[in-house]
LOKE-46332 format. One line per 4 residues: number of its first residue (from 1); their letters; for each residue x, y, z of N, C-alpha, C. Coordinates in pm, whole numbers, padded with zeros to 5 digits, always signed. Layout:
LOKE-46332
NUM	A	X,Y,Z,X,Y,Z,X,Y,Z  ...
end
This chain:
LOKE-46332
1	XXXX	-01980,+02268,-00411,-01957,+02132,-00433,-01810,+02091,-00340  -01828,+01939,-00296,-01740,+01896,-00185,-01609,+01869,-00243  -01483,+01898,-00184,-01372,+01859,-00250,-01348,+01747,-00246  -01263,+01676,-00388,-01239,+01575,-00411,-01124,+01488,-00286
5	XXXX	-01151,+01438,-00286,-01090,+01311,-00089,-00915,+01218,-00237  -00823,+01289,-00119,-00694,+01257,-00223,-00675,+01189,-00122  -00586,+01077,-00068,-00533,+00995,-00009,-00385,+00941,-00033  -00286,+01034,-00002,-00161,+01019,+00017,-00085,+00915,+00084
9	XXXX	-00044,+00810,+00051,-00031,+00723,+00139,+00113,+00612,+00172  +00174,+00623,+00238,+00296,+00558,+00271,+00337,+00430,+00296  +00389,+00371,+00192,+00442,+00196,+00252,+00501,+00155,+00295  +00519,+00055,+00334,+00661,+00040,+00364,+00648,+00076,+00532
13	XXXX	+00563,+00135,+00634,+00566,+00155,+00724,+00656,-00020,+00862  +00721,+00050,+00945,+00781,-00117,+00995,+00865,-00195,+00916  +00924,-00147,+00789,+01075,-00191,+00737,+01188,-00198,+00825  +01149,-00056,+00859,+01321,-00033,+00932,+01281,+00108,+01007
17	XXXX	+01402,+00104,+01128,+01350,+00258,+01222,+01386,+00338,+01068  +01469,+00369,+01032,+01481,+00463,+00952,+01377,+00524,+00853  +01284,+00355,+00776,+01159,+00415,+00713,+01078,+00458,+00757  +01064,+00411,+00876,+00912,+00420,+00948,+00948,+00607,+01059
21	XXXX	+01066,+00653,+01066,+01038,+00759,+01115,+01049,+00872,+00989  +01097,+00855,+00908,+01107,+00942,+00717,+00927,+00943,+00771  +00850,+00812,+00753,+00712,+00828,+00715,+00588,+00928,+00812  +00681,+00910,+00940,+00567,+00984,+01008,+00641,+01163,+01026
25	XXXX	+00755,+01173,+00979,+00800,+01318,+00910,+00672,+01359,+00804  +00731,+01209,+00742,+00597,+01299,+00637,+00445,+01330,+00634  +00370,+01256,+00755,+00343,+01319,+00814,+00269,+01429,+00891  +00341,+01456,+00996,+00427,+01553,+01116,+00402,+01659,+01039
29	XXXX	+00503,+01667,+00933,+00574,+01791,+00885,+00501,+01825,+00740  +00431,+01709,+00694,+00411,+01709,+00523,+00285,+01685,+00485  +00228,+01559,+00392,+00119,+01573,+00380,+00065,+01411,+00332  +00137,+01323,+00436,+00100,+01225,+00427,-00014,+01180,+00515
33	XXXX	-00095,+01113,+00450,-00256,+01106,+00581,-00306,+00990,+00616  -00201,+00896,+00532,-00212,+00733,+00572,-00090,+00679,+00499  -00065,+00552,+00622,-00008,+00428,+00618,-00025,+00310,+00569  +00054,+00209,+00524,+00043,+00073,+00524,+00159,-00013,+00588
37	XXXX	+00069,-00090,+00702,+00212,-00153,+00784,+00232,-00271,+00725  +00337,-00300,+00731,+00438,-00417,+00688,+00413,-00469,+00856  +00325,-00571,+00811,+00417,-00669,+00971,+00511,-00774,+01000  +00582,-00828,+00866,+00691,-00902,+00848,+00789,-00765,+00840
41	XXXX	+00779,-00710,+00902,+00845,-00580,+00858,+00960,-00584,+01041  +01088,-00603,+01014,+01209,-00548,+01151,+01150,-00454,+01248  +01121,-00345,+01201,+01071,-00261,+01298,+00900,-00240,+01290  +00839,-00319,+01313,+00717,-00312,+01291,+00675,-00273,+01481
45	XXXX	+00721,-00349,+01546,+00666,-00374,+01693,+00777,-00242,+01756  +00810,-00191,+01718,+00905,-00079,+01781,+00814,+00069,+01691  +00758,+00074,+01580,+00723,+00136,+01459,+00586,+00199,+01539  +00490,+00088,+01584,+00325,+00083,+01605,+00295,+00214,+01699
49	XXXX	+00392,+00178,+01849,+00371,+00338,+01970,+00379,+00479,+01837  +00439,+00491,+01704,+00443,+00607,+01673,+00295,+00632,+01590  +00209,+00545,+01591,+00056,+00514,+01507,-00011,+00590,+01647  +00011,+00481,+01713,-00081,+00513,+01879,-00095,+00682,+01895
53	XXXX	+00002,+00730,+01877,-00024,+00861,+01886,-00032,+00977,+01813  -00066,+00905,+01676,-00133,+01004,+01581,-00260,+00989,+01512  -00370,+00977,+01578,-00507,+00937,+01574,-00612,+00974,+01418  -00496,+01099,+01390,-00585,+01158,+01254,-00514,+01127,+01108
57	XXXX	-00370,+00997,+01179,-00346,+00897,+01048,-00405,+00804,+00995  -00427,+00748,+00897,-00521,+00615,+00891,-00383,+00513,+00861  -00487,+00412,+00887,-00327,+00307,+00899,-00410,+00197,+00809  -00344,+00123,+00738,-00393,+00006,+00643,-00233,-00129,+00672
61	XXXX	-00302,-00223,+00589,-00214,-00338,+00614,-00141,-00358,+00459  +00033,-00399,+00448,+00048,-00376,+00368,+00106,-00534,+00370  +00086,-00629,+00308,+00081,-00789,+00358,+00146,-00820,+00245  +00262,-00900,+00273,+00394,-00964,+00204,+00364,-01118,+00144
65	XXXX	+00387,-01167,+00041,+00487,-01274,+00043,+00569,-01282,-00047  +00627,-01140,-00094,+00735,-01153,-00154,+00880,-01053,-00049  +00934,-01085,-00088,+01072,-00964,-00097,+01174,-00982,+00033  +01264,-00924,+00139,+01366,-00949,+00140,+01356,-00987,+00350
69	XXXX	+01235,-00991,+00332,+01167,-01008,+00503,+01063,-01123,+00504  +01179,-01241,+00610,+01125,-01359,+00628,+00963,-01384,+00678  +00879,-01430,+00686,+00738,-01489,+00704,+00716,-01472,+00828  +00564,-01493,+00863,+00577,-01499,+01030,+00526,-01636,+01017
73	XXXX	+00491,-01742,+00910,+00468,-01878,+00935,+00618,-01944,+00910  +00598,-02104,+00944,+00759,-02137,+00948,+00737,-02231,+00798  +00816,-02312,+00750,+00811,-02317,+00633,+00723,-02459,+00625  +00740,-02546,+00702,+00658,-02628,+00714,+00512,-02611,+00704
77	XXXX	+00467,-02477,+00721,+00323,-02422,+00749,+00285,-02381,+00626  +00379,-02293,+00505,+00374,-02253,+00376,+00510,-02270,+00279  +00463,-02385,+00265,+00612,-02478,+00235,+00625,-02381,+00071  +00544,-02387,-00021,+00476,-02335,-00137,+00520,-02185,-00185
81	XXXX	+00514,-02092,-00065,+00608,-01980,-00049,+00772,-01965,-00036  +00847,-01996,+00020,+00966,-01995,+00080,+01037,-02136,+00004  +01213,-02047,+00016,+01280,-02191,-00035,+01351,-02222,+00067  +01475,-02330,+00062,+01523,-02425,+00145,+01556,-02347,+00253
85	XXXX	+01587,-02202,+00273,+01618,-02129,+00337,+01517,-02035,+00443  +01400,-02091,+00386,+01262,-01988,+00420,+01257,-01863,+00421  +01320,-01835,+00306,+01285,-01687,+00257,+01170,-01716,+00148  +01096,-01545,+00147,+01019,-01554,+00014,+01069,-01569,-00110
89	XXXX	+00945,-01545,-00180,+01048,-01554,-00351,+01095,-01366,-00364  +01242,-01328,-00425,+01265,-01204,-00442,+01133,-01098,-00455  +01066,-01149,-00550,+00949,-01050,-00610,+00833,-01108,-00695  +00751,-00992,-00767,+00620,-01006,-00798,+00675,-01072,-00987
93	XXXX	+00787,-01067,-01005,+00783,-01167,-01119,+00835,-01298,-01095  +00906,-01360,-00996,+00919,-01455,-00973,+00814,-01491,-00906  +00722,-01463,-00789,+00595,-01502,-00725,+00520,-01516,-00857  +00521,-01435,-00954,+00361,-01488,-01078,+00417,-01597,-01159
97	XXXX	+00534,-01564,-01183,+00603,-01703,-01280,+00589,-01843,-01211  +00589,-01869,-01061,+00577,-01970,-01011,+00441,-01976,-00986  +00344,-01947,-00978,+00192,-01913,-00929,+00142,-01958,-01053  +00162,-01888,-01146,+00139,-01945,-01304,+00155,-02150,-01379
101	XXXX	+00302,-02147,-01283,+00300,-02259,-01337,+00243,-02375,-01241  +00203,-02349,-01161,+00129,-02430,-01045,+00185,-02509,-00907  +00359,-02401,-00914,+00421,-02401,-00768,+00363,-02338,-00655  +00288,-02266,-00673,+00241,-02186,-00555,+00071,-02194,-00511
105	XXXX	+00052,-02315,-00386,-00059,-02292,-00333,-00112,-02194,-00288  -00271,-02166,-00297,-00271,-01982,-00288,-00355,-02023,-00133  -00367,-02190,-00077,-00378,-02195,+00079,-00257,-02131,+00159  -00116,-02155,+00086,-00033,-02114,+00189,-00050,-01915,+00211
109	XXXX	-00088,-01875,+00063,-00114,-01747,+00055,-00159,-01719,+00206  -00310,-01791,+00232,-00401,-01707,+00301,-00370,-01745,+00369  -00335,-01815,+00450,-00263,-01875,+00593,-00184,-01755,+00591  -00058,-01741,+00497,+00041,-01615,+00610,-00008,-01454,+00551
113	XXXX	-00124,-01456,+00489,-00195,-01333,+00500,-00271,-01307,+00647  -00339,-01407,+00659,-00484,-01431,+00790,-00337,-01411,+00921  -00200,-01495,+00905,-00092,-01464,+01022,-00059,-01288,+01024  -00054,-01232,+00911,-00005,-01095,+00885,-00107,-01042,+00950
117	XXXX	-00212,-01037,+00932,-00361,-00977,+00974,-00340,-01014,+01139  -00351,-01083,+01157,-00354,-01146,+01295,-00261,-01084,+01400  -00135,-01068,+01354,-00059,-00961,+01415,-00069,-00812,+01434  -00093,-00807,+01340,-00121,-00634,+01344,-00261,-00558,+01397
121	XXXX	-00399,-00680,+01380,-00473,-00635,+01473,-00509,-00671,+01599  -00461,-00838,+01588,-00512,-00854,+01735,-00368,-00842,+01892  -00258,-00855,+01800,-00110,-00861,+01851,-00107,-00716,+01855  -00122,-00641,+01795,-00048,-00487,+01797,-00192,-00410,+01818
125	XXXX	-00291,-00450,+01815,-00425,-00350,+01818,-00437,-00210,+01732  -00396,-00252,+01631,-00461,-00204,+01490,-00579,-00185,+01442  -00659,-00030,+01448,-00761,-00045,+01371,-00736,-00003,+01216  -00732,-00188,+01116,-00744,-00121,+00999,-00844,-00067,+00922
129	XXXX	-00793,+00079,+00810,-00883,+00107,+00744,-00879,+00058,+00572  -00774,-00029,+00576,-00760,-00076,+00416,-00693,-00197,+00469  -00665,-00229,+00287,-00596,-00385,+00317,-00489,-00300,+00138  -00338,-00321,+00136,-00298,-00339,+00005,-00163,-00449,+00011
133	XXXX	-00059,-00471,-00058,+00012,-00521,-00060,+00129,-00562,-00115  +00270,-00562,-00082,+00396,-00574,-00076,+00418,-00589,-00278  +00476,-00481,-00309,+00470,-00499,-00485,+00312,-00564,-00577  +00249,-00441,-00516,+00089,-00469,-00569,+00052,-00630,-00564
137	XXXX	+00105,-00736,-00541,+00090,-00868,-00585,-00089,-00889,-00625  -00164,-00840,-00525,-00295,-00870,-00526,-00366,-00857,-00672  -00324,-00732,-00757,-00297,-00748,-00901,-00350,-00861,-00895  -00275,-00981,-00885,-00307,-01113,-00994,-00405,-01146,-00916
141	XXXX	-00524,-01218,-01003,-00631,-01270,-00946,-00618,-01343,-00823  -00590,-01440,-00823,-00591,-01537,-00746,-00521,-01447,-00611  -00413,-01377,-00578,-00442,-01325,-00502,-00500,-01190,-00439  -00574,-01129,-00538,-00654,-01071,-00577,-00801,-01088,-00472
145	XXXX	-00852,-01256,-00517,-00962,-01311,-00468,-00894,-01288,-00316  -00811,-01356,-00250,-00781,-01444,-00087,-00791,-01241,-00042  -00707,-01164,-00094,-00730,-01025,-00012,-00857,-00968,+00002  -00936,-01013,-00106,-01114,-00942,-00075,-01144,-01042,+00035
149	XXXX	-01145,-01135,+00035,-01169,-01228,+00097,-01146,-01198,+00304  -01054,-01176,+00310,-01028,-01182,+00406,-01003,-01031,+00464  -01009,-00929,+00312,-01110,-00783,+00422,-01225,-00816,+00494  -01347,-00863,+00409,-01453,-00912,+00456,-01432,-01009,+00590
153	XXXX	-01387,-01057,+00581,-01395,-01149,+00686,-01343,-01065,+00843  -01213,-00950,+00797,-01195,-00886,+00891,-01254,-00722,+00963  -01365,-00732,+00846,-01410,-00604,+00879,-01345,-00494,+00816  -01230,-00495,+00724,-01171,-00385,+00667,-01241,-00327,+00567
157	XXXX	-01273,-00168,+00548,-01390,-00136,+00440,-01311,-00137,+00325  -01183,-00104,+00274,-01140,-00084,+00183,-01008,-00160,+00127  -01019,-00191,+00012,-00819,-00233,-00037,-00762,-00128,-00206  -00713,-00176,-00204,-00636,-00034,-00299,-00623,-00124,-00416
161	XXXX	-00651,+00016,-00541,-00660,-00086,-00652,-00569,-00022,-00737  -00434,-00072,-00719,-00341,-00036,-00866,-00357,-00039,-00971  -00325,+00077,-01040,-00317,+00090,-01200,-00164,+00107,-01265  -00189,+00097,-01403,-00097,+00157,-01489,-00116,+00273,-01560
165	XXXX	-00038,+00314,-01611,-00011,+00395,-01763,+00077,+00358,-01844  +00127,+00262,-01822,+00251,+00196,-01931,+00246,+00161,-02039  +00301,+00212,-02107,+00285,+00123,-02265,+00322,-00003,-02218  +00256,-00104,-02314,+00347,-00214,-02373,+00243,-00331,-02275
169	XXXX	+00329,-00468,-02322,+00219,-00568,-02254,+00265,-00585,-02071  +00353,-00485,-02038,+00314,-00493,-01875,+00228,-00414,-01802  +00236,-00292,-01851,+00065,-00202,-01862,-00074,-00233,-01930  -00062,-00320,-02012,-00214,-00400,-02051,-00220,-00482,-01952
173	XXXX	-00116,-00546,-01913,-00153,-00678,-01770,-00246,-00584,-01683  -00146,-00520,-01608,-00187,-00428,-01507,-00311,-00389,-01505  -00355,-00291,-01630,-00490,-00247,-01642,-00602,-00357,-01693  -00553,-00445,-01702,-00660,-00513,-01744,-00685,-00590,-01575
177	XXXX	-00582,-00648,-01520,-00580,-00693,-01380,-00656,-00560,-01288  -00615,-00459,-01289,-00709,-00356,-01205,-00808,-00343,-01237  -00885,-00321,-01333,-00980,-00382,-01383,-01106,-00492,-01266  -01092,-00566,-01319,-01090,-00719,-01276,-01110,-00681,-01115
181	XXXX	-01001,-00634,-01019,-00971,-00602,-00901,-01055,-00536,-00862  -01103,-00408,-00901,-01186,-00309,-00902,-01395,-00413,-00900  -01354,-00474,-00981,-01527,-00520,-01002,-01526,-00615,-00890  -01440,-00714,-00830,-01457,-00791,-00765,-01478,-00724,-00638
185	XXXX	-01410,-00572,-00596,-01448,-00562,-00486,-01589,-00502,-00440  -01623,-00429,-00572,-01772,-00395,-00564,-01883,-00499,-00557  -01802,-00635,-00588,-01906,-00707,-00576,-01883,-00754,-00427  -01768,-00755,-00342,-01796,-00746,-00245,-01867,-00644,-00113
189	XXXX	-01861,-00548,-00233,-01901,-00474,-00111,-01773,-00395,-00006  -01658,-00314,-00091,-01563,-00292,-00039,-01505,-00164,-00170  -01440,-00109,-00033,-01444,+00037,-00090,-01271,+00085,-00164  -01320,+00133,-00240,-01200,+00178,-00320,-01172,+00339,-00390
193	XXXX	-01025,+00358,-00385,-01044,+00519,-00470,-01058,+00469,-00630  -01129,+00583,-00683,-01130,+00586,-00822,-01044,+00600,-00891  -00875,+00695,-00829,-00829,+00687,-00931,-00717,+00666,-00852  -00546,+00669,-00931,-00498,+00577,-00870,-00287,+00664,-00909
197	XXXX	-00260,+00672,-00856,-00097,+00706,-00909,+00002,+00656,-00811  +00086,+00575,-00863,+00219,+00535,-00765,+00312,+00425,-00794  +00243,+00349,-00919,+00319,+00199,-00912,+00446,+00251,-01007  +00360,+00352,-01128,+00483,+00340,-01237,+00601,+00457,-01175
201	XXXX	+00582,+00534,-01070,+00637,+00600,-01059,+00737,+00530,-00902  +00679,+00407,-00878,+00720,+00354,-00723,+00920,+00389,-00666  +00917,+00484,-00556,+01045,+00502,-00573,+01127,+00620,-00592  +01063,+00677,-00695,+01066,+00823,-00694,+01020,+00935,-00753
205	XXXX	+00871,+00951,-00646,+00826,+01054,-00643,+00845,+01191,-00615  +00967,+01241,-00663,+01023,+01338,-00631,+00881,+01467,-00598  +00926,+01544,-00612,+00833,+01652,-00651,+00743,+01727,-00739  +00857,+01766,-00856,+00810,+01768,-00998,+00688,+01636,-00997
209	XXXX	+00779,+01525,-01039,+00632,+01372,-01032,+00540,+01368,-01037  +00562,+01404,-00886,+00426,+01369,-00805,+00338,+01507,-00856  +00434,+01641,-00873,+00268,+01746,-00921,+00191,+01716,-01063  +00348,+01645,-01120,+00259,+01683,-01271,+00176,+01504,-01223
213	XXXX	+00146,+01427,-01173,+00110,+01337,-01141,-00049,+01326,-01053  -00049,+01409,-00959,-00142,+01479,-00900,-00239,+01559,-01046  -00192,+01624,-01104,-00223,+01780,-01164,-00296,+01648,-01272  -00244,+01501,-01350,-00346,+01470,-01411,-00400,+01360,-01382
217	XXXX	-00411,+01354,-01247,-00550,+01267,-01184,-00639,+01368,-01140  -00622,+01479,-01128,-00760,+01624,-01082,-00786,+01635,-01254  -00793,+01625,-01369,-00810,+01616,-01501,-00913,+01569,-01480  -00874,+01419,-01457,-00973,+01333,-01504,-01149,+01352,-01414
221	XXXX	-01264,+01237,-01425,-01381,+01223,-01355,-01344,+01210,-01246  -01242,+01165,-01170,-01307,+01040,-01050,-01312,+01145,-00974  -01390,+01145,-00859,-01416,+01219,-00724,-01301,+01164,-00602  -01260,+01058,-00607,-01128,+01015,-00501,-01033,+00931,-00533
225	XXXX	-00902,+01001,-00484,-00773,+00942,-00528,-00723,+00870,-00462  -00572,+00805,-00471,-00514,+00753,-00374,-00363,+00775,-00491  -00267,+00767,-00391,-00123,+00810,-00433,-00006,+00770,-00326  +00021,+00646,-00380,+00107,+00565,-00287,+00277,+00610,-00325
229	XXXX	+00319,+00598,-00149,+00465,+00687,-00180,+00532,+00569,-00082  +00693,+00621,-00107,+00772,+00582,-00011,+00856,+00677,+00066  +00819,+00739,+00124,+00961,+00814,+00203,+01067,+00776,+00359  +01126,+00796,+00361,+01206,+00752,+00504,+01384,+00837,+00491
233	XXXX	+01390,+00785,+00588,+01530,+00804,+00645,+01604,+00700,+00646  +01615,+00617,+00544,+01690,+00472,+00569,+01879,+00529,+00563  +01916,+00445,+00700,+02054,+00374,+00679,+02087,+00340,+00597  +02245,+00360,+00660,+02312,+00241,+00509,+02284,+00154,+00485
237	XXXX	+02277,+00063,+00639,+02204,-00045,+00654,+02105,-00094,+00515  +02028,+00021,+00541,+01866,-00019,+00442,+01926,-00018,+00343  +01968,+00088,+00251,+02058,+00091,+00169,+02097,-00047,+00086  +02164,-00136,+00230,+02241,-00290,+00201,+02153,-00360,+00148
241	XXXX	+02031,-00362,+00229,+01950,-00467,+00255,+01822,-00438,+00139  +01769,-00336,+00138,+01672,-00328,+00029,+01670,-00192,-00066  +01799,-00293,-00143,+01836,-00192,-00260,+01851,-00252,-00398  +01678,-00137,-00368,+01563,-00159,-00465,+01555,+00006,-00541
245	XXXX	+01709,+00100,-00515,+01718,+00179,-00562,+01576,+00364,-00533  +01543,+00332,-00437,+01421,+00352,-00403,+01475,+00583,-00371  +01431,+00666,-00429,+01439,+00779,-00327,+01379,+00871,-00280  +01433,+00720,-00125,+01325,+00806,+00006,+01325,+00920,+00057
249	XXXX	+01489,+00981,+00059,+01458,+01091,+00095,+01386,+01251,-00003  +01405,+01192,-00099,+01375,+01314,-00246,+01215,+01266,-00217  +01138,+01162,-00221,+01007,+01151,-00146,+00935,+01248,-00041  +01011,+01240,+00080,+01012,+01331,+00212,+01043,+01457,+00186
253	XXXX	+01098,+01511,+00097,+01148,+01646,+00062,+01033,+01698,+00012  +00993,+01601,-00154,+00842,+01683,-00229,+00757,+01661,-00085  +00694,+01532,-00006,+00597,+01542,+00076,+00555,+01642,+00157  +00726,+01725,+00222,+00728,+01817,+00291,+00744,+01961,+00302
257	XXXX	+00666,+01988,+00152,+00739,+02066,+00058,+00605,+02183,+00041  +00631,+02317,+00094,+00531,+02421,+00064,+00426,+02401,-00069  +00544,+02381,-00186,+00512,+02360,-00325,+00340,+02295,-00315  +00435,+02125,-00301,+00328,+02021,-00277,+00166,+02071,-00216
261	XXXX	+00196,+02121,-00076,+00107,+02195,-00035,+00030,+02295,-00148  +00121,+02374,-00185,-00013,+02538,-00290,-00099,+02435,-00405  -00037,+02282,-00469,-00090,+02240,-00577,-00203,+02139,-00567  -00200,+02122,-00422,-00308,+02049,-00397,-00399,+02146,-00354
265	XXXX	-00434,+02264,-00349,-00494,+02370,-00250,-00551,+02376,-00364  -00469,+02466,-00470,-00472,+02500,-00635,-00619,+02386,-00711  -00597,+02250,-00700,-00625,+02172,-00753,-00773,+02136,-00650  -00790,+02183,-00590,-00950,+02188,-00470,-00918,+02044,-00426
269	XXXX	-00842,+01979,-00375,-00818,+01850,-00346,-00805,+01821,-00205  -00842,+01732,-00146,-00916,+01740,+00036,-00789,+01579,+00085  -00697,+01606,+00175,-00654,+01494,+00227,-00741,+01418,+00303  -00723,+01322,+00292,-00876,+01167,+00415,-00749,+01034,+00366
273	XXXX	-00804,+01010,+00472,-00819,+00828,+00519,-00842,+00789,+00372  -00828,+00620,+00372,-00931,+00518,+00353,-01106,+00503,+00412  -01074,+00542,+00503,-01249,+00527,+00579,-01336,+00657,+00551  -01247,+00741,+00508,-01356,+00858,+00442,-01388,+00850,+00340
277	XXXX	-01379,+00712,+00239,-01438,+00711,+00126,-01577,+00701,+00121  -01690,+00636,+00179,-01830,+00637,+00208,-01843,+00784,+00197  -01799,+00898,+00289,-01849,+00983,+00296,-01812,+01073,+00145  -01677,+01089,+00129,-01663,+01108,-00062,-01733,+01056,-00179
281	XXXX	-01810,+00951,-00150,-01928,+00846,-00255,-02051,+00924,-00210  -02086,+00979,-00094,-02185,+01055,-00067,-02277,+00938,+00056  -02210,+00890,+00119,-02217,+00800,+00214,-02162,+00843,+00354  -02219,+00736,+00474,-02214,+00807,+00580,-01978,+00756,+00558
285	XXX	-01948,+00839,+00620,-01815,+00798,+00649,-01800,+00653,+00783  -01709,+00611,+00747,-01653,+00488,+00857,-01590,+00522,+00992  -01588,+00493,+01098,-01507,+00563,+01180,-01424,+00467,+01205
end
């Protein structure tokens, strides 16, 4: 029997030089097999060269309409996504609150996401194998619809489907939206890993937590999995600008440890990319 496919994906590539450097180290000397590139990241132009030198590393788009970094389009082009200073809403809570109140025009989201894909594919020449979003915003159904439509338009074969095991109302909503997103992607003919981890543990996937997470996923029936990470080598200025409390270095240490490699070997998990998903499901791999 073919080993099950595990995608270890690093988010926020291009966020800063230090974060991008740490992501590449997590691939070169560790187990990261895929990255999600942040088109609005201040270091994205400089970071692209590192991807061209690593053809075995899967590449996807990390689309953003929240966070600290500015949009690609002007405030006139996307007025409902930005404040008076031209800045995005800070996070998913403020965004979804505004969206549910009718204060976000989804046409603005489509324009900004389209501009980000244009930058990654046409300007920077990246071959994209998947799409996801900053702070998993595409779990919100109107955003998920846009992401699915854009993935189809741009010929991107796969989309992340995050989920949660958290108790309480937040976990219930995330799981409901996750199932809805999976249904939408199937209808659109788009691929996604069957199992997922990383939303609940964002920024704190130390070695021990990663081992527990991977072992839990491996006990289930899925044949394909994704776990998304945030490794990096942040500078002091990175910590000030992106004050998320993330353990970037601890995640990097776990991903480059022999102990994690042994865990994957013991569980008979094969590292791969999103473009390997069809082959893992019995069909031809996309290149």
